[in-house]
DOVOLO-939983 format. One record per atom (N, C-alpha, C): x, y, z. Coordinates in pm, whole numbers, padded with zeros to 5 digits, always signed. Layout:
N
XYZ...
REM end
This chain:
432
+00086-00123-00001-00003-00001-00005+00085+00131+00004+00037+00230-00070+00120+00360-00074+00122+00421+00077+00226+00493+00087+00238+00579+00206+00147+00705+00187+00108+00778+00289+00024+00894+00257+00094+00994+00169+00224+01008+00183+00293+01101+00090+00293+01054-00057+00306+00921-00077+00299+00872-00214+00157+00882-00271+00057+00868-00184-00083+00880-00225-00109+01027-00265-00065+01126-00192-00083+01264-00227-00014+01295-00356+00109+01244-00369+00190+01278-00491+00122+01216-00618+00074+01095-00603+00015+01030-00715-00117+01100-00761-00160+01174-00674-00293+01252-00709-00260+01400-00737-00130+01423-00753-00088+01559-00783-00067+01661-00685-00076+01619-00556-00050+01714-00441+00088+01674-00381+00188+01756-00419+00319+01727-00369+00386+01867-00344+00458+01881-00236+00527+02010-00207+00665+02009-00263+00738+01897-00234+00877+01894-00284+00889+01892-00430+00789+01833-00502+00804+01833-00650+00762+01957-00723+00714+02054-00651+00672+02181-00711+00793+02246-00775+00784+02276-00901+00892+02348-00981+00878+02499-00958+00944+02558-00858+00931+02695-00829+00972+02778-00943+01086+02758-01005+01133+02838-01101+01048+02843-01234+00988+02722-01262+00904+02722-01380+00772+02799-01356+00725+02789-01229+00597+02861-01194+00615+03018-01199+00735+03059-01140+00765+03197-01148+00774+03249-01296+00832+03174-01373+00843+03215-01516+00702+03218-01581+00622+03123-01551+00485+03125-01603+00397+03243-01558+00415+03275-01429+00351+03393-01374+00394+03514-01454+00528+03525-01477+00579+03646-01547+00524+03652-01689+00513+03539-01750+00452+03542-01895+00305+03592-01891+00233+03545-01793+00098+03591-01778+00085+03741-01745+00180+03787-01664+00192+03932-01638+00208+04014-01764+00301+03973-01841+00335+04045-01967+00220+04042-02057+00146+03935-02063+00031+03932-02155-00076+04018-02105-00104+04023-01976-00201+04106-01921-00175+04248-01935-00040+04290-01914-00005+04425-01931-00021+04474-02080-00009+04377-02167-00022+04419-02311-00158+04410-02366-00246+04367-02278-00390+04356-02328-00415+04226-02400-00321+04128-02397-00346+03999-02459-00419+03912-02363-00474+03803-02413-00545+03710-02326-00448+03667-02215-00500+03671-02096-00427+03630-01974-00518+03600-01859-00480+03513-01775-00558+03482-01648-00531+03588-01542-00435+03679-01568-00412+03789-01472-00465+03915-01544-00553+03988-01479-00623+04108-01537-00521+04223-01540-00424+04234-01446-00328+04335-01454-00391+04480-01479-00472+04524-01392-00548+04645-01397-00462+04765-01353-00443+04865-01444-00373+04982-01408-00456+05064-01310-00398+05118-01200-00467+05190-01103-00444+05339-01106-00337+05384-01180-00303+05523-01174-00266+05577-01036-00234+05493-00943-00183+05525-00811-00046+05482-00785+00035+05578-00740+00176+05557-00719+00203+05590-00571+00295+05506-00508+00334+05534-00377+00450+05633-00362+00506+05670-00482+00623+05758-00478+00587+05900-00451+00672+05971-00384+00641+06105-00347+00638+06119-00189+00620+06235-00144+00619+06262+00003+00469+06254+00052+00461+06198+00167+00324+06198+00233+00324+06316+00324+00218+06386+00315+00190+06506+00399+00168+06460+00539+00261+06489+00629+00269+06437+00764+00188+06520+00862+00149+06470+00972+00086+06531+01084-00035+06612+01049-00111+06554+00953-00226+06623+00886-00344+06530+00879-00442+06540+00972-00563+06448+00968-00638+06470+00837-00676+06352+00780-00748+06356+00660-00864+06257+00671-00977+06289+00600-01100+06204+00611-01071+06089+00518-01120+05968+00570-01111+05847+00487-01244+05767+00499-01279+05697+00401-01386+05597+00392-01329+05465+00354-01386+05356+00412-01357+05225+00385-01483+05150+00360-01503+05117+00231-01624+05031+00198-01577+04897+00143-01612+04792+00222-01565+04655+00180-01657+04557+00247-01696+04456+00174-01788+04360+00228-01919+04416+00254-01960+04399+00385-02098+04455+00413-02082+04570+00514-01959+04624+00536-01948+04731+00634-01887+04857+00569-01930+04967+00618-01879+05103+00572-01826+05166+00689-01701+05222+00681-01637+05292+00802-01588+05427+00750-01595+05516+00840-01537+05649+00818-01451+05685+00939-01346+05769+00914-01259+05813+01019-01165+05918+00969-01087+05970+01067-00973+06057+01023-00848+05986+01049-00750+05997+00969-00620+05928+00974-00513+06037+00973-00409+06016+01060-00301+06112+01056-00169+06022+01046-00096+06055+00943+00042+05985+00931+00136+06077+00998+00200+06037+01112+00284+06131+01196+00427+06131+01143+00497+06245+01178+00643+06247+01147+00714+06141+01230+00659+06114+01344+00721+06007+01435+00605+05952+01516+00623+05829+01562+00524+05763+01645+00420+05688+01566+00321+05653+01629+00215+05564+01573+00114+05642+01490+00072+05565+01382-00037+05620+01300-00161+05646+01377-00230+05760+01368-00346+05783+01438-00477+05768+01353-00563+05686+01408-00696+05666+01351-00798+05712+01452-00866+05818+01415-00960+05878+01512-01097+05904+01451-01190+05932+01537-01328+05960+01501-01381+05845+01410-01354+05724+01442-01389+05606+01365-01531+05556+01399-01597+05536+01301-01741+05490+01312-01771+05388+01208-01821+05265+01244-01857+05172+01152-02012+05161+01137-02051+05143+01011-02193+05120+00988-02215+05016+00879-02339+04993+00855-02364+04888+00749-02347+04957+00614-02301+04879+00516-02285+04916+00385-02418+04940+00327-02450+05054+00276-02585+05076+00215-02613+04971+00100-02731+04904+00110-02759+04803+00018-02728+04663+00056-02667+04652+00185-02624+04518+00225-02738+04426+00260-02846+04485+00312-02959+04405+00342-03080+04413+00260-03091+04530+00196-03213+04550+00115-03173+04659+00004-03266+04672-00094-03240+04767-00198-03224+04910-00145-03126+04992-00203-03108+05121-00168-03094+05213-00289-03164+05330-00291-03163+05413-00405-03023+05483-00417-02993+05537-00542-02870+05608-00565-02857+05726-00455-02959+05802-00439-02949+05909-00342-02932+05868-00196-02992+05768-00164-02980+05715-00020-02839+05655-00009-02788+05598-00106-02663+05528-00109-02556+05637-00080-02555+05743-00158-02457+05846-00147-02480+05922-00015-02604+05938+00031-02626+06011+00149-02558+05938+00268-02547+05810+00276-02479+05738+00383-02325+05778+00374-02275+05779+00258-02128+05811+00238-02101+05960+00279-02182+06045+00230-02160+06190+00266-02181+06210+00413-02267+06134+00477-02292+06141+00618-02157+06120+00695-02081+06024+00652-01955+05980+00711-01859+06094+00683-01848+06138+00566-01749+06247+00534-01768+06372+00612-01903+06418+00612-01932+06538+00678-01906+06524+00828-01928+06413+00881-01903+06383+01024-01760+06402+01061-01672+06360+00966-01526+06365+00994-01454+06495+00953-01515+06570+00866-01444+06685+00802-01406+06788+00904-01495+06817+01019-01446+06912+01114-01315+06879+01180-01278+06748+01180-01151+06708+01244-01035+06698+01144-01057+06721+01017-00961+06705+00915-00889+06837+00891-00762+06831+00855-00688+06950+00819-00648+06949+00676-00688+06843+00603-00667+06846+00457-00794+06821+00387-00823+06898+00281-00952+06889+00218-00980+06771+00127-00880+06680+00115-00896+06562+00033-00975+06456+00111-01018+06357+00033-01079+06243+00097-01014+06117+00034-00979+06028+00120-00929+05896+00078-01036+05787+00082-01058+05715-00015-01171+05621-00016-01117+05474-00062-01122+05383+00028-01093+05247-00002-01224+05176-00050-01235+05145-00172-01360+05086-00233-01333+04952-00283-01363+04850-00204-01314+04720-00233-01417+04632-00311-01453+04681-00423-01542+04606-00513-01486+04622-00655-01521+04525-00747-01461+04536-00881-01490+04668-00952-01380+04737-00986-01397+04864-01048-01278+04900-01140-01313+04983-01238-01210+05039-01333-01154+05168-01277-01020+05189-01279-00963+05302-01220-00943+05407-01337-00940+05532-01300-00913+05635-01394-00784+05712-01355-00736+05793-01455-00619+05863-01433-00619+05967-01315-00741+06020-01291-00755+06118-01194-00791+06064-01049-00776+05925-01035-00794+05869-00911-00938+05820-00877-01013+05813-00967-01151+05772-00947-01170+05626-00976-01289+05568-00955-01309+05426-00979-01456+05408-01026-01477+05335-01133-01602+05307-01190-01647+05171-01147-01764+05166-01074-01803+05028-01029-01846+04934-01150-01790+04820-01161-01833+04727-01272-01935+04638-01233-01934+04588-01109-02035+04496-01064-02027+04486-00909-02136+04467-00842-02134+04453-00703-02105+04310-00665-02031+04288-00559-02016+04157-00485-02079+04164-00350-02088+04066-00278-02136+04056-00137-02281+04083-00136-02355+04063-00251-02502+04082-00253-02547+04222-00224-02466+04325-00252-02507+04464-00232-02613+04498-00336-02726+04555-00279-02839+04587-00364-02854+04741-00387-02763+04782-00481-02767+04929-00514-02740+04933-00670-02833+04887-00751-02808+04870-00890-02772+04994-00970-02824+05114-00925-02798+05240-00995-02644+05281-00993-02574+05222-00893-02447+05265-00878-02348+05198-00975-02386+05094-01021-02306+05015-01127-02288+05097-01246-02160+05112-01289-02125+05199-01399-02092+05341-01369-02111+05385-01241-02080+05514-01203-01938+05531-01152-01888+05652-01175-01758+05687-01112-01795+05738-00975-01758+05648-00875-01814+05674-00742-01757+05788-00669-01622+05819-00699-01562+05938-00645-01624+06072-00697-01658+06085-00822-01711+06196-00883-01856+06217-00830-01926+06102-00816-02067+06122-00769-02072+06156-00629-01976+06111-00545-01964+06152-00415-01931+06301-00395-01837+06348-00485-01796+06492-00478-01907+06578-00509-01992+06542-00604-02105+06616-00637-02201+06656-00522-02197+06565-00420-02284+06583-00307-02223+06641-00190-02101+06681-00195-02029+06741-00080-02014+06898-00101-02034+06959+00014-02024+07109+00002-01955+07148+00137-01838+07205+00137-01760+07238+00015-01698+07113-00054-01651+07142-00180-01601+07027-00258-01470+06990-00201-01430+06859-00195-01302+06817-00159-01193+06856-00259-01069+06870-00221-00967+06905-00315-00945+06784-00405-00973+06668-00367-00974+06545-00443-01026+06430-00368-01090+06327-00444-01125+06208-00382-01043+06093-00443-00963+06042-00371-00869+05932-00424-00927+05798-00393-00967+05723-00491-01030+05586-00473-00936+05477-00496-00917+05385-00402-00828+05273-00430-00899+05143-00373-00855+05028-00428-00918+04902-00372-00827+04855-00254-00875+04746-00189-00814+04703-00061-00669+04655-00081-00636+04593-00199-00503+04543-00222-00411+04662-00243-00450+04762-00323-00366+04881-00340-00350+04962-00207-00460+04960-00130-00447+05021+00000-00339+04955+00093-00339+04818+00076-00237+04749+00154-00100+04788+00110-00081+04789-00020+00053+04837-00078+00087+04978-00015-00012+05075-00027+00011+05207+00033+00038+05211+00182-00027+05122+00248+00000+05109+00392+00136+05073+00425+00196+05000+00328+00340+04966+00345+00426+05094+00332+00393+05183+00244+00450+05316+00233+00451+05388+00366+00336+05381+00444+00315+05446+00567+00404+05388+00681+00453+05259+00657+00537+05205+00764+00686+05245+00760+00728+05314+00652+00867+05352+00639+00907+05441+00757+01022+05409+00816+01073+05483+00929+01164+05589+00875+01193+05697+00949+01291+05796+00894+01419+05738+00866+01470+05781+00741+01588+05722+00688+01577+05592+00617+01460+05532+00628+01437+05397+00558+01397+05429+00418+01436+05340+00323+01406+05361+00183+01369+05225+00124+01247+05213+00057+01213+05109-00020+01225+05135-00170+01268+05040-00248+01284+05062-00389+01158+05034-00466+01074+04947-00411+00941+04915-00478+00853+04868-00375+00728+04849-00406+00623+04809-00311+00528+04695-00370+00488+04615-00279+00387+04507-00313+00275+04514-00193+00156+04504-00227+00047+04476-00130-00003+04346-00154-00014+04255-00045-00059+04121-00061-00163+04088+00038-00270+04034+00001-00380+03993+00096-00401+03841+00083-00395+03775+00197-00428+03625+00192-00513+03602+00305-00640+03605+00289-00751+03572+00387-00846+03467+00335-00969+03512+00326-01075+03428+00267-01037+03413+00113-00988+03518+00063-00942+03518-00087-00796+03569-00087-00754+03599-00210-00618+03646-00225-00601+03740-00343-00506+03843-00330-00472+03929-00445-00346+03990-00419-00283+04042-00524-00152+04121-00514-00165+04239-00592-00114+04351-00544-00083+04473-00614+00063+04504-00609+00120+04545-00716+00258+04574-00720+00288+04699-00805+00409+04749-00794+00449+04868-00878+00514+04835-01005+00457+04892-01109+00512+04869-01247+00548+05003-01313+00655+05004-01390+00691+05117-01467+00588+05142-01568+00538+05261-01588+00429+05292-01678+00476+05250-01828+00597+05262-01855+00646+05234-01996+00634+05085-02027+00608+05007-01918+00603+04861-01935+00446+04813-01939+00361+04911-01970+00221+04877-01974+00171+04911-02115+00197+04824-02222+00161+04851-02360+00014+04878-02382-00081+04827-02294-00221+04844-02323-00268+04987-02294-00178+05072-02225-00210+05208-02215-00149+05285-02326-00239+05347-02404-00202+05420-02524-00096+05524-02507-00127+05612-02400-00039+05723-02373-00009+05727-02219+00064+05637-02169+00086+05634-02033+00165+05750-01979+00129+05802-01861+00213+05907-01802+00348+05858-01758+00440+05949-01735+00567+05910-01690+00564+05850-01547+00664+05779-01514+00666+05726-01379+00626+05577-01361+00562+05550-01254+00515+05409-01221+00386+05420-01152+00320+05311-01155+00186+05296-01084+00162+05154-01028+00066+05149-00935+00026+05021-00883-00057+04947-00992-00034+04819-00999-00118+04725-01085-00183+04641-00993-00320+04641-01011-00408+04540-00945-00407+04423-01026-00334+04318-00982-00314+04202-01070-00424+04097-01071-00508+04105-00967-00619+03998-00953-00549+03854-00968-00448+03842-00882-00366+03717-00890-00433+03591-00861-00546+03595-00793-00618+03471-00763-00673+03406-00883-00675+03483-01001-00728+03421-01125-00632+03340-01197-00502+03341-01160-00392+03265-01226-00435+03125-01249-00429+03078-01379-00482+02944-01404-00378+02853-01470-00255+02904-01490-00153+02821-01547-00075+02739-01452-00150+02661-01383-00090+02583-01279-00165+02442-01272-00087+02341-01262-00147+02204-01247-00222+02186-01116-00346+02140-01126-00425+02114-01006-00418+01965-00976-00426+01934-00841-00438+01798-00799-00580+01744-00821-00586+01617-00806-00727+01556-00824-00816+01608-00722-00760+01650-00602-00848+01700-00495-00895+01842-00517-00806+01925-00581-00841+02055-00623-00958+02050-00726-00938+01955-00825-01037+01937-00934-01172+01902-00866-01172+01808-00780-01301+01762-00718-01367+01867-00643-01285+01947-00566-01341+02066-00494-01402+02167-00588-01327+02202-00691-01365+02302-00783-01496+02273-00846-01520+02146-00881-01647+02111-00946-01771+02143-00856-01751+02150-00730-01858+02177-00640-01879+02329-00610-01797+02406-00673-01805+02559-00643-01903+02613-00749-01956+02730-00721-02048+02801-00812-01978+02860-00934-01841+02885-00909-01763+02947-01022-01654+02850-01063-01704+02726-01102-01621+02626-01144-01525+02668-01252-01396+02646-01243-01302+02675-01346-01234+02812-01331-01284+02897-01244-01224+03026-01227-01151+03034-01091-01076+03143-01076-00992+03164-00959-00923+03036-00909-00852+02970-01008-00793+02840-00964-00676+02860-00874-00598+02962-00887-00489+02980-00792-00542+03012-00650-00632+03107-00646-00697+03142-00520-00743+03024-00445-00805+02925-00519-00871+02817-00461-00760+02718-00407-00632+02739-00439-00524+02652-00390-00462+02704-00266-00477+02840-00238-00404+02898-00127-00489+02970-00026-00610+03011-00056-00689+03099+00030-00780+03026+00128-00815+03098+00231-00883+03042+00343-01021+02983+00318-01087+03038+00214-01223+02990+00184-01219+02844+00130-01099+02789+00093-01100+02665+00012-01003+02559+00082-00918+02587+00174-00827+02490+00220-00900+02376+00289-01003+02401+00367-01083+02303+00432-01152+02214+00327-01209+02278+00228-01271+02204+00119-01171+02102+00044-01053+02151+00022-00947+02059-00040-00923+01950+00059-00909+01983+00193-00878+01874+00284-00987+01768+00292-01107+01815+00279-01224+01719+00282-01215+01624+00164-01177+01676+00047-01156+01586-00067-01043+01489-00048-00931+01534+00017-00822+01446+00046-00873+01336+00135-00946+01363+00239-00999+01271+00333-01092+01172+00260-01181+01213+00183-01278+01126+00106-01204+01024+00022-01103+01084-00055-01034+00995-00149-00945+00896-00067-00884+00942+00043-00800+00852+00125-00888+00744+00194-01016+00781+00234-01107+00680+00288-01129+00570+00190-01157+00609+00059-01178+00510-00049-01064+00425-00064-00949+00475-00045-00819+00407-00071-00778+00318+00044-00853+00323+00154-00825+00234+00264-00736+00280+00363-00715+00411+00380-00615+00465+00481-00674+00479+00617-00809+00468+00634-00867+00480+00772-00937+00349+00812-00973+00346+00932-01056+00231+00985-01193+00244+00927-01270+00133+00934-01401+00135+00879-01488+00233+00935-01480+00254+01068-01562+00357+01133-01530+00500+01084-01397+00529+01073-01356+00659+01025-01387+00680+00872-01379+00568+00805-01414+00580+00650-01557+00613+00640-01639+00551+00713-01790+00580+00701-01819+00719+00743-01754+00763+00851-01776+00901+00908-01730+01004+00808-01615+00979+00742-01567+01073+00643-01666+01090+00525-01708+00981+00478-01793+00983+00367-01938+01051+00402-01964+01060+00522-02084+01132+00564-02063+01280+00592-01939+01319+00589-01903+01465+00621-01932+01551+00499-02027+01644+00519-02075+01715+00388-01986+01840+00368-01931+01898+00473-01847+02023+00449-01745+02035+00564-01644+02110+00536-01533+02126+00635-01469+02266+00623-01479+02343+00725-01427+02475+00726-01270+02475+00745-01198+02568+00687-01049+02577+00693-01005+02584+00836-01082+02661+00910-01022+02679+01052-01045+02548+01142-01151+02469+01105-01160+02343+01179-01050+02242+01135-01015+02246+01003-00910+02156+00961-00775+02196+01017-00750+02327+01024-00632+02384+01076-00618+02346+01227-00723+02377+01293-00710+02340+01444-00694+02202+01472-00760+02110+01392-00743+01970+01409-00600+01928+01378-00545+01974+01270-00411+01935+01233-00307+01986+01331-00331+02111+01389-00238+02168+01485-00268+02113+01631-00364+02034+01645-00399+01980+01780-00433+02098+01874-00508+02200+01815-00541+02313+01894-00680+02315+01934-00712+02331+02059-00849+02329+02103-00894+02466+02140-00986+02516+02057-01035+02658+02072-01160+02670+02159-01200+02553+02224-01305+02551+02310-01441+02525+02236-01435+02508+02115-01558+02490+02042-01552+02346+01973-01670+02291+01949-01678+02155+01889-01612+02159+01749-01523+02061+01727-01460+02049+01587-01518+01920+01536-01582+01932+01411-01650+01814+01347-01547+01700+01331-01416+01725+01317-01328+01615+01286-01307+01534+01418-01329+01588+01530-01306+01503+01649-01407+01381+01651-01524+01413+01593-01627+01299+01584-01600+01200+01471-01525+01251+01366-01491+01158+01255-01377+01070+01277-01272+01129+01351-01156+01055+01379-01141+01032+01525-01205+00924+01574-01205+00897+01715-01080+00820+01768-01029+00737+01680-00909+00652+01703-00786+00730+01680-00691+00713+01763-00566+00790+01756-00495+00763+01630-00494+00643+01581-00422+00604+01462-00494+00678+01347-00617+00682+01338-00695+00755+01235-00663+00907+01243-00654+00958+01361-00616+01102+01387-00483+01136+01332-00389+01050+01361-00250+01072+01313-00241+01064+01157-00313+00967+01103-00316+00964+00960-00380+01072+00895-00491+01121+00946-00562+01237+00891-00471+01362+00894-00393+01378+01002-00309+01505+01013-00191+01487+00908-00147+01359+00889-00038+01347+00788-00086+01369+00655-00208+01335+00620-00264+01365+00492-00305+01502+00465-00348+01574+00568-00405+01706+00543-00303+01819+00566-00207+01805+00641-00106+01906+00671-00040+01958+00538-00010+01873+00442+00050+01923+00316-00039+02017+00238-00170+02012+00263-00257+02114+00194-00213+02255+00242-00185+02280+00369-00140+02402+00417+00003+02435+00374+00086+02326+00379+00226+02346+00337+00234+02393+00188+00156+02337+00110+00149+02368-00039+00104+02508-00056+00005+02547+00021-00049+02689+00003+00052+02787+00045+00131+02766+00142+00242+02858+00193+00356+02868+00081+00389+02750+00022+00488+02753-00081+00441+02827-00209+00319+02802-00242+00266+02869-00362+00262+03020-00335+00220+03061-00214+00222+03201-00176+00362+03259-00203+00463+03196-00168+00594+03249-00181+00629+03257-00328+00584+03151-00408+00615+03150-00557+00560+03274-00619+00432+03308-00600+00382+03413-00672+00424+03546-00616+00460+03551-00493+00521+03683-00437+00663+03700-00504+00730+03597-00521+00866+03600-00591+00858+03659-00729+00748+03607-00804+00724+03654-00939+00703+03803-00947+00618+03852-00846+00588+04003-00846+00703+04083-00803+00777+04028-00700+00894+04104-00654+00996+04118-00765+01022+04012-00838+01110+04022-00950+01065+04123-01056+00929+04123-01080+00875+04209-01187+00893+04359-01149+00898+04394-01021+00910+04536-00983+01047+04588-01029+01146+04500-01048+01276+04556-01088+01357+04613-00967+01293+04606-00849+01354+04665-00733+01436+04568-00653+01491+04610-00534+01561+04522-00453+01709+04490-00487+01756+04563-00588+01893+04536-00630+01997+04589-00531+01956+04691-00454+02036+04747-00349+01989+04697-00216+02067+04629-00132+02021+04580-00009+01973+04683+00086+02019+04813+00070+01973+04917+00164+01841+04973+00116+01787+04932-00004+01654+04967-00051+01579+04846-00103+01527+04766-00011+01463+04644-00051+01323+04668-00106+01260+04566-00162+01122+04569-00201+01040+04550-00078+00945+04644-00049+00858+04639+00070+00733+04538+00022+00711+04432+00104+00599+04346+00076+00517+04358+00197+00410+04440+00183+00313+04453+00293+00204+04352+00282+00192+04276+00394+00104+04152+00395-00006+04160+00504-00128+04138+00452-00238+04137+00535-00320+04010+00512-00398+03972+00614-00491+03852+00594-00473+03744+00691-00593+03691+00740-00600+03598+00848-00537+03460+00810-00545+03423+00684-00479+03289+00647-00333+03295+00661-00276+03409+00623-00130+03419+00625-00080+03424+00777-00149+03498+00860-00107+03517+00999-00150+03425+01107-00270+03374+01076-00341+03298+01180-00343+03148+01155-00290+03095+01045-00286+02949+01029-00190+02892+01132-00238+02780+01199-00164+02732+01311-00071+02617+01280-00124+02526+01191-00048+02399+01166+00088+02420+01102+00093+02523+01014+00215+02567+00957+00229+02710+00977+00363+02763+00975+00382+02909+00983+00398+02963+00840+00298+03035+00786+00313+03093+00658+00424+03193+00653+00442+03280+00754+00556+03373+00747+00692+03312+00746+00706+03203+00818+00838+03127+00815+00863+03064+00684+00768+02992+00627+00774+02918+00504+00804+03019+00389+00712+03129+00385+00738+03228+00274+00874+03289+00279+00926+03323+00400+01052+03380+00404+01162+03289+00366+01155+03164+00402+01255+03059+00354+01255+03041+00212+01128+03030+00153+01120+03010+00008+01164+03124-00076+01130+03244-00027+01179+03363-00098+01329+03374-00092+01390+03347+00020+01534+03346+00032+01599+03258-00074+01539+03135-00079+01597+03043-00173+01578+03086-00328+01465+03156-00354+01431+03194-00493+01498+03327-00533+01507+03417-00429+01552+03549-00470+01701+03574-00427+01754+03491-00334+01896+03515-00296+01989+03497-00411+01970+03393-00488+02070+03386-00603+02056+03490-00705+01950+03564-00700+01927+03685-00798+01977+03803-00735+02021+03810-00604+02063+03925-00527+01955+04024-00525+01827+03977-00495+01705+04073-00487+01677+04072-00332+01681+04200-00269+01635+04211-00131+01491+04247-00121+01438+04199-00018+01294+04224+00014+01276+04239+00162+01169+04297+00201+01125+04317+00337+00979+04278+00356+00960+04169+00432+00816+04122+00454+00774+04214+00571+00671+04290+00540+00623+04397+00637+00488+04359+00693+00468+04345+00820+00334+04313+00881+00248+04444+00851+00139+04409+00792+00043+04519+00754-00013+04578+00886-00020+04706+00901-00067+04771+01013-00228+04742+01026-00273+04750+01147-00411+04732+01165-00485+04844+01084-00604+04814+01042-00683+04912+00967-00614+04959+00836-00546+04854+00778-00473+04895+00653-00558+04964+00544-00676+04928+00522-00764+04994+00415-00774+05142+00451-00797+05179+00577-00809+05324+00612-00670+05388+00597-00563+05328+00640-00429+05390+00629-00391+05402+00490-00412+05302+00405-00383+05312+00257-00464+05423+00190-00591+05433+00228-00675+05540+00167-00621+05677+00211-00569+05693+00332-00517+05818+00377-00386+05844+00308-00301+05748+00283-00171+05774+00205-00208+05822+00067-00312+05757+00002-00358+05802-00128-00396+05940-00139-00456+05981-00031-00509+06124-00022-00400+06226+00006-00303+06179+00085-00194+06268+00132-00068+06275+00058-00055+06184-00042+00069+06182-00122+00078+06313-00214+00201+06374-00206+00220+06492-00286+00300+06460-00408
REM end
């Protein structure tokens, strides 16, 4: 009979056999195609937002953060020294989250947050983190393409949300700078720079329920822009859509059960919404192959779903004080040990693939050639920081050292500050 490791490898899930260099090269080919406007699984969306320049310090600015089903408003101050200040913060429901909302009522909620914060602001700009699919404009606005999270505000689709918000504000803001959450994470990295510190390029990376990367690209390297401005800008890559990667039999079985079968293939291999689902497919296939006792085999086949945090806690032997469905499935210690041996590589592979695609984007920035000016990689997300059975930060650092060290590329993995969307929105508004 095969060992668990042989079983996983024969079904296409292996960590040691991953060809890191080939995957990096494939990512780069997809990047180039996306930047040129050719067919690509990476959208490579120009954002017209750059982290280069000086941030106006010690100046409170109004920010909005619209993402998921929550809307937040606050004032943010990037200080000359000390901690970033987030004040006058108030969280409310995203208009349209629970029922239909008209255009006027939608913007009334947004203007309410802005008007509440303006008396405490010393800069007339507004930073707006708008984390829904949108097209960016050269003047820092964003046009909503489609709602996600079941937001019911259909009149807003197709609108430039910054311009529409500005129409309803009196006095008018000097600018409304709209960015998405991944670009905001990138800009939050800019805010973490200490006096005398210098980064040569920036990445924003989110790995939570889903995943995405934004990185800095020279504008002359974006052929699909007819007349690009000088300089560089953040590219929203939509990296979770990368599909030039072989999937295991377990990935394929899981994907067939999703509503968007065939899309977001890379995201489904590394993000928190899916790791438990992959683990369940591993268990079901292993049960059929005879790796468990008869009782565990039957219990596995009757398990309809599995959350990533339950699989992680089980594999890490962590008791969070709540019932874990796997404790009822694997009651025998031999079955429990086998299950952990089979499922832990799901998380290990996710961490390695995380490093692979970060390496591809770090290389693409062209930065990091001077060790005193590394590429700043600002990272946010619960899957990256809170997975227990393996340490994503340790594995990613080790893998990046192995891939980028021979290229003499320096990087700095930066813990994203709390409230990164608000901080990134403030940086967007305060950059000169």
